[in-house]
C-alpha angles and dihedrals in degrees: 000000000000118000122196124209090256092052091048089051089052090052091050092048095045116109111267128167126199111228123210111284144171135203117245132181108277122242128193109267093015091120130036123257130324091030099042093104100066116137136215093273088066132082122198147173123237117264097286119218107222093182132273107026099324123117134182136192128189119205130180129185121215127212136156089246117067091215091062097050121097141179128204141181121206117201116196142182114215119221124168094341091310130111119231112194113231098172145348125203116201136186118194114172093200097055141003092005109205117009140150131220114208123199103213133121092011117133096207123103102242096176109147089357138107126254101257114163094008129137111290130196129188118233127202127240129197091215136000123275125230106201091202091065115080095215090053091049088053090050088054091049089052092049091049091048092050094047094046097041096247119157114232135182105183108041125106122229119256 
């Protein structure tokens, strides 16, 4: 599946609504590919239905050291029971901080795969995020929702 910039913009502008969710300890096989490999140090949401054929998953990794924690959002398009990754937003305290991977104008078939080697853009934060703190996770959810054009009702501003 090849997505142009115009098509990606349409996906970002399409109506999407974030349903209620909670983070649970991850288990191998809990989520479909490409997220079926998560380990016990991870916490994740279910595959969230944003409406139409858009899906989203939030994942955060715990560690005793803040620098080794991380939080991610995976934004998918469903097509024939498969997941096509449109974007991934990552926050790694140890490097890169907040950045987004966008799946457009790439000739590879990324169906049910991750976004390795894809276009990446840095995003700015007003203050660091600690994925182990619930209010910081909600800040991340709000940032993701804003960047991906997802309607929310219960997230605080950054």
